[in-house]
Wavefront OBJ file of the C-alpha trace (Angstrom):
o trace
v 95.961 79.727 92.460
v 92.571 80.956 91.222
v 91.330 83.930 93.253
v 88.008 85.782 93.467
v 87.653 89.355 94.748
v 84.134 90.428 95.759
v 83.147 94.046 95.120
v 83.105 96.757 92.465
v 84.820 99.834 93.901
v 88.238 101.429 94.180
v 89.147 99.173 97.093
v 88.458 96.060 95.016
v 90.393 97.397 92.012
v 93.336 98.015 94.376
v 93.092 94.445 95.736
v 92.984 93.106 92.171
v 95.937 95.287 91.144
v 98.082 93.934 93.993
v 96.930 90.306 93.625
v 97.579 90.396 89.856
v 101.239 91.247 90.626
v 101.653 87.936 92.453
v 103.290 85.074 90.530
v 101.037 82.782 92.615
v 97.856 84.165 91.040
v 96.917 82.074 88.019
v 93.391 83.293 87.252
v 91.792 86.344 88.859
v 88.048 87.007 88.968
v 86.209 90.070 90.328
v 82.473 90.048 91.069
v 80.936 92.250 89.848
v 84.017 94.436 89.189
v 84.316 97.622 87.120
v 86.040 98.911 83.975
v 89.414 98.939 85.763
v 89.254 95.383 87.076
v 88.208 94.221 83.585
v 91.693 95.167 82.346
v 93.500 92.821 84.768
v 90.892 90.178 85.720
v 87.716 88.526 84.524
v 84.637 90.376 85.738
v 81.728 88.144 86.784
v 78.231 89.663 86.856
v 77.309 88.482 90.356
v 76.017 90.528 93.297
v 78.270 90.426 96.367
v 75.293 89.239 98.437
v 74.180 86.438 96.101
v 75.906 83.645 98.025
v 74.477 80.826 95.910
v 75.768 82.375 92.680
v 79.142 83.020 94.356
v 79.293 79.355 95.395
v 78.599 78.259 91.828
v 81.304 80.615 90.502
v 83.835 79.316 93.067
v 83.155 75.668 92.216
v 83.043 76.150 88.430
v 86.318 78.103 88.366
v 88.143 76.014 91.001
v 88.700 79.135 93.113
v 90.907 78.573 96.163
v 90.769 82.049 97.748
v 87.992 84.627 98.104
v 88.829 88.174 99.195
v 85.747 90.043 100.433
v 85.921 93.783 99.769
v 82.734 95.420 101.143
v 81.096 95.019 104.540
v 77.647 93.881 103.311
v 78.432 90.202 102.596
v 80.509 89.967 105.790
v 77.665 91.284 107.956
v 75.318 88.930 106.060
v 77.495 85.944 107.008
v 79.444 84.900 103.917
v 82.245 83.496 106.109
v 79.757 81.208 107.871
v 78.140 80.256 104.552
v 81.523 78.990 103.309
v 82.459 77.343 106.623
v 79.133 75.472 106.767
v 79.324 74.162 103.181
v 81.158 70.862 102.647
v 82.202 71.939 99.147
v 83.401 75.427 100.200
v 84.899 74.937 103.664
v 88.448 74.464 102.306
v 88.317 77.697 100.287
v 90.367 80.437 101.978
v 87.991 83.325 102.705
v 89.493 86.640 103.805
v 86.993 88.286 106.128
v 85.522 87.733 109.584
v 82.610 85.547 110.656
v 79.138 87.040 111.032
v 79.742 87.491 114.765
v 82.994 89.329 114.053
v 81.364 91.488 111.377
v 78.904 92.804 113.987
v 81.707 95.141 115.096
v 80.788 97.131 111.988
v 77.225 95.909 111.530
v 76.125 97.337 114.887
v 77.526 100.525 116.439
v 75.957 99.436 119.741
v 77.724 96.058 119.637
v 81.048 97.784 118.841
v 80.657 100.083 121.855
v 79.789 97.145 124.119
v 82.893 95.291 122.871
v 85.124 98.312 123.571
v 83.701 98.761 127.053
v 84.062 95.037 127.846
v 87.734 94.987 126.831
v 88.832 98.344 128.250
v 89.369 100.013 124.874
v 89.314 103.838 125.073
v 86.265 105.364 123.360
v 83.720 108.163 123.835
v 80.973 107.835 126.467
v 77.657 106.802 124.877
v 74.058 105.612 125.292
v 71.795 103.720 122.840
v 68.142 104.556 122.134
v 65.171 103.218 120.155
v 61.802 104.778 119.246
v 60.432 103.371 122.517
v 62.699 105.578 124.633
v 62.999 108.569 122.300
v 62.248 111.032 125.132
v 65.092 109.569 127.190
v 67.340 110.099 124.183
v 66.348 113.743 124.006
v 67.013 114.097 127.744
v 70.444 112.440 127.311
v 71.308 115.000 124.624
v 70.652 117.738 127.196
v 73.393 116.288 129.430
v 76.031 116.605 126.673
v 78.034 119.542 125.403
v 77.653 120.654 121.773
v 78.328 119.325 119.161
v 76.142 116.216 119.361
v 77.055 112.917 117.676
v 74.220 110.665 116.447
v 75.064 107.305 114.865
v 72.663 104.937 113.129
v 73.338 101.535 114.702
v 73.300 99.566 111.432
v 74.984 99.896 108.044
v 74.095 103.141 106.272
v 76.681 103.276 103.454
v 78.952 105.570 105.450
v 76.259 108.235 105.804
v 74.638 107.246 109.110
v 76.638 109.578 111.370
v 75.393 113.100 112.114
v 77.405 115.758 113.973
v 75.107 118.632 114.963
v 75.882 121.860 116.814
v 72.350 122.900 117.815
v 70.556 120.985 120.606
v 67.044 121.383 119.159
v 68.232 120.299 115.715
v 69.897 117.255 117.331
v 66.598 116.331 119.023
v 64.738 116.713 115.703
v 67.266 114.539 113.869
v 67.118 111.893 116.621
v 63.347 111.752 116.089
v 63.821 111.595 112.294
v 66.191 108.652 112.695
v 64.172 106.677 115.253
v 60.555 107.489 114.431
v 60.743 108.363 110.723
v 63.427 105.863 109.572
v 65.796 108.511 108.174
v 68.353 105.765 107.466
v 65.832 102.949 107.130
v 66.301 99.890 109.319
v 69.858 101.065 110.109
v 68.539 103.818 112.398
v 65.966 101.744 114.358
v 68.586 102.041 117.129
v 70.700 105.192 117.481
v 73.906 105.550 119.475
v 74.441 109.012 120.934
v 77.982 109.685 122.079
v 80.056 112.524 123.431
v 81.960 114.522 120.837
v 85.725 114.097 120.893
v 87.753 117.009 119.519
v 91.000 116.051 117.833
v 92.553 114.797 114.611
v 91.353 111.561 113.016
v 93.473 108.647 111.905
v 92.815 105.244 110.331
v 94.775 102.238 111.548
v 94.524 98.945 109.649
v 95.259 95.571 111.177
v 95.387 92.235 109.386
v 94.703 89.358 111.774
v 94.462 85.575 111.497
v 92.542 85.458 114.780
v 95.694 84.730 116.789
v 98.413 86.955 115.346
v 98.254 90.379 113.748
v 100.162 92.810 111.531
v 99.658 96.562 111.750
v 99.522 97.932 108.202
v 100.447 101.510 107.185
v 98.315 104.259 108.723
v 96.187 106.620 106.653
v 94.118 109.759 106.950
v 91.074 110.200 104.744
v 88.859 113.164 103.927
v 85.128 112.480 104.086
v 83.458 115.829 103.392
v 82.519 116.856 99.869
v 83.714 120.461 100.212
v 87.079 122.187 100.529
v 88.269 122.634 104.102
v 86.247 119.591 105.179
v 82.860 121.260 104.750
v 79.519 120.063 103.378
v 77.997 116.605 103.265
v 79.749 113.382 104.224
v 80.843 111.141 101.356
v 82.426 107.720 101.091
v 85.784 109.537 100.965
v 87.299 112.253 98.734
v 90.961 111.362 99.162
v 93.545 109.951 101.543
v 97.225 110.027 102.432
v 99.517 107.415 103.986
v 101.240 107.459 106.387
v 99.464 109.955 108.653
v 102.427 112.266 109.436
v 101.339 112.899 113.031
v 101.217 109.171 113.873
v 104.677 109.073 115.440
v 106.292 106.128 117.230
v 104.989 107.187 120.645
v 101.352 107.430 119.454
v 101.601 104.143 117.528
v 102.927 102.390 120.644
v 99.905 103.650 122.607
v 97.564 102.539 119.814
v 99.077 99.056 119.757
v 99.112 98.638 123.555
v 95.762 100.259 124.398
v 93.700 99.394 121.301
v 95.134 96.797 118.888
v 96.228 94.194 121.448
v 93.013 94.455 123.548
v 90.964 94.198 120.321
v 92.718 91.012 119.137
v 92.622 89.561 122.676
v 88.908 90.434 122.897
v 88.210 88.509 119.687
v 90.087 85.506 121.101
v 88.367 85.691 124.505
v 84.947 85.807 122.861
v 85.970 82.939 120.515
v 85.153 84.954 117.409
v 86.418 83.559 114.083
v 88.247 86.497 112.568
v 90.575 86.161 109.587
v 90.732 89.487 107.849
v 91.049 93.224 108.319
v 90.202 95.299 111.360
v 89.906 98.956 110.343
v 90.155 101.081 113.477
v 88.856 104.641 113.081
v 90.667 106.664 115.734
v 90.852 110.194 117.029
v 93.887 111.660 118.760
v 92.843 113.897 121.668
v 95.729 115.545 123.582
v 98.054 112.827 122.249
v 95.783 110.036 123.532
v 94.050 107.672 121.068
v 90.308 106.904 121.258
v 88.339 104.550 118.990
v 85.531 106.189 117.016
v 84.485 103.032 115.171
v 85.499 99.644 113.878
v 85.116 98.512 110.281
v 85.654 94.863 109.399
v 87.223 95.398 105.975
v 89.691 97.734 104.314
v 88.640 101.349 103.889
v 87.995 103.146 100.630
v 89.833 105.356 99.582
v 92.374 104.303 102.245
v 93.038 100.995 100.409
v 94.291 103.048 97.471
v 97.122 104.493 99.601
v 97.755 101.651 102.084
v 97.929 98.613 99.761
v 100.343 100.166 97.199
v 102.817 100.722 100.075
v 102.848 97.015 101.023
v 105.779 95.353 99.278
v 104.852 91.778 100.288
v 103.112 89.436 97.895
v 99.473 89.987 98.896
v 98.582 86.353 98.113
v 101.235 85.184 100.604
v 99.844 87.576 103.217
v 96.279 86.371 102.679
v 97.246 82.696 102.730
v 99.071 83.249 106.044
v 95.914 84.961 107.339
v 93.665 82.064 106.296
v 96.024 79.412 107.737
v 96.838 81.307 110.966
v 100.525 81.675 110.087
v 100.782 85.486 110.059
v 103.469 85.330 112.751
v 105.782 83.822 110.116
v 105.478 86.837 107.797
v 107.698 89.914 107.979
v 105.808 92.952 106.692
v 107.738 95.053 104.168
v 106.546 98.642 103.717
v 107.522 101.151 101.007
v 108.934 104.142 102.906
v 107.551 106.572 100.356
v 104.293 108.398 101.092
v 101.147 107.761 99.064
v 98.317 110.146 98.263
v 95.065 109.571 96.408
v 92.485 112.052 95.134
v 88.960 110.929 94.260
v 87.196 112.211 91.151
v 83.440 112.205 91.661
v 80.286 112.762 89.631
v 78.760 116.243 89.724
v 76.007 116.314 92.349
v 77.507 113.536 94.503
v 76.793 112.632 97.329
v 73.261 113.587 96.313
v 71.711 113.011 92.848
v 74.100 112.525 89.922
v 74.066 111.083 86.410
v 75.888 107.973 85.186
v 77.120 107.155 81.702
v 79.510 110.091 81.157
v 82.472 109.192 78.950
v 85.830 109.284 80.785
v 88.671 110.709 78.685
v 92.441 110.629 79.223
v 93.123 107.566 81.398
v 95.688 106.312 78.880
v 97.739 109.519 79.329
v 98.535 108.857 82.991
v 102.022 107.508 83.497
v 103.532 108.158 86.912
v 100.330 107.788 88.967
v 98.045 104.771 89.371
v 94.421 105.040 88.270
v 92.080 102.992 90.452
v 88.546 102.710 89.082
v 85.708 103.073 91.605
v 82.425 103.791 89.809
v 83.108 102.921 86.164
v 81.749 100.611 83.491
v 82.384 99.820 79.832
v 79.558 100.759 77.478
v 79.898 100.192 73.726
v 83.652 99.882 74.127
v 83.942 103.200 76.005
v 84.768 103.681 79.713
v 81.951 105.639 81.393
v 81.006 106.818 84.873
v 78.899 104.371 86.875
v 78.756 105.755 90.411
v 79.238 108.751 92.663
v 82.926 108.187 93.276
v 84.407 107.466 89.854
v 88.223 107.292 89.885
v 91.008 107.528 92.469
v 94.373 108.853 91.278
v 97.163 107.535 93.532
v 100.805 108.621 93.571
v 103.875 107.682 95.598
v 106.697 110.116 96.386
v 109.161 111.236 99.069
v 106.414 112.871 101.155
v 102.646 113.313 100.932
v 102.942 116.851 99.514
v 105.028 115.658 96.564
v 102.705 112.684 96.090
v 99.685 115.003 96.026
v 101.364 117.301 93.495
v 101.887 114.303 91.229
v 98.240 113.179 91.582
v 96.890 116.675 90.899
v 99.182 117.042 87.864
v 97.865 113.776 86.420
v 94.235 114.658 87.167
v 94.608 117.465 84.607
v 94.842 114.726 81.953
v 91.405 113.377 82.894
v 87.950 114.613 81.995
v 84.295 113.638 82.229
v 81.242 115.895 82.221
v 80.689 117.581 85.636
v 83.840 115.963 87.111
v 84.564 117.260 90.612
v 87.402 116.747 93.096
v 88.809 118.456 96.166
v 91.973 120.472 95.589
v 92.908 120.582 99.286
v 93.534 116.979 100.363
v 96.075 117.121 103.216
v 95.232 120.798 103.898
v 95.147 120.275 107.692
v 98.571 118.638 107.910
l 1 2 3 4 5 6 7 8 9 10 11 12 13 14 15 16 17 18 19 20 21 22 23 24 25 26 27 28 29 30 31 32 33 34 35 36 37 38 39 40 41 42 43 44 45 46 47 48 49 50 51 52 53 54 55 56 57 58 59 60 61 62 63 64 65 66 67 68 69 70 71 72 73 74 75 76 77 78 79 80 81 82 83 84 85 86 87 88 89 90 91 92 93 94 95 96 97 98 99 100 101 102 103 104 105 106 107 108 109 110 111 112 113 114 115 116 117 118 119 120 121 122 123 124 125 126 127 128 129 130 131 132 133 134 135 136 137 138 139 140 141 142 143 144 145 146 147 148 149 150 151 152 153 154 155 156 157 158 159 160 161 162 163 164 165 166 167 168 169 170 171 172 173 174 175 176 177 178 179 180 181 182 183 184 185 186 187 188 189 190 191 192 193 194 195 196 197 198 199 200 201 202 203 204 205 206 207 208 209 210 211 212 213 214 215 216 217 218 219 220 221 222 223 224 225 226 227 228 229 230 231 232 233 234 235 236 237 238 239 240 241 242 243 244 245 246 247 248 249 250 251 252 253 254 255 256 257 258 259 260 261 262 263 264 265 266 267 268 269 270 271 272 273 274 275 276 277 278 279 280 281 282 283 284 285 286 287 288 289 290 291 292 293 294 295 296 297 298 299 300 301 302 303 304 305 306 307 308 309 310 311 312 313 314 315 316 317 318 319 320 321 322 323 324 325 326 327 328 329 330 331 332 333 334 335 336 337 338 339 340 341 342 343 344 345 346 347 348 349 350 351 352 353 354 355 356 357 358 359 360 361 362 363 364 365 366 367 368 369 370 371 372 373 374 375 376 377 378 379 380 381 382 383 384 385 386 387 388 389 390 391 392 393 394 395 396 397 398 399 400 401 402 403 404 405 406 407 408 409 410 411 412 413 414 415 416 417 418 419 420 421 422 423
């Protein structure tokens, strides 16, 4: 089978790494890919949102399966584009329809879905520039800290958690009236702050059946001790050690099943991942957000723990036969640490030579923001490389990753030394 993965980050390199292991994968393409995917697949210089060029690539290379990594093309309707094309409709596309992708594309829509299907989440209200004053008044009814979420996609940076009421009012105005996050913040969801420990739960669904994948916990802040600016993710571990059987049963009964049933009731075509961002408050789970694809860097710890042939899993997803698959999970823990460019998540330079990748033996190097320039692997993004290890528990796995990171170097390389500190 010829397979195309869309995307260029660590998540997509992890997909490619797992798909390349499958004896069913004949030719593997990644668009646009990175220096890591180039080692195991053919990179194709196509934007993930250029549907016409993707169509041409699929037809020219007789591609039978497309795995969509990032949320952008899903929210823009790539599933519908394939379904509506006579020459593409038989291609298996892993990802939800445009209507399904709205669960990530609109925070307001996600909240409405949760409320409609009785899924536990924080109380909220939505506001636009037209009712900015009402938004400020609503903030006054809440306890600090205040949670402001840009309704649309903002590359993981559209959520503000603010302790001071006046600052929260100012930021609400910046988002609504001064387009702080562009079009994404033309509507802002304000919700009550939930105090607890966060957890990521990943579900693969064919629209009828579902499989709960390994849990993970990621670390979003740039600084040690979870301080500083939000990033796309500085590291992750799997499984989340506090996600015991009792909590997972509650999550399945109160959140996963109502979510899948809600998709069915609303007749939403959904063949792909549901990433459920949760918070555990007094041993009760609440949904913070939905994403409609795998997380990054969570993919780098979740996917290596899945023993099944990923092509088999995806085919069962596309053909609504997931109920016939028995999920096999590696009982070892996985941990990944992200190496980032100096200055990230603000301004940083690209093009720094990366040294030492060939010296890493007992960890897996997943490329995120890399490229090949004049035969040399160089940095090409804020988050550059994820170093993933598997071991008996997450502490041993982290030790292994940190030991291997010492073999790597690029100018102004930065990483957090405290992943898992709160566990």
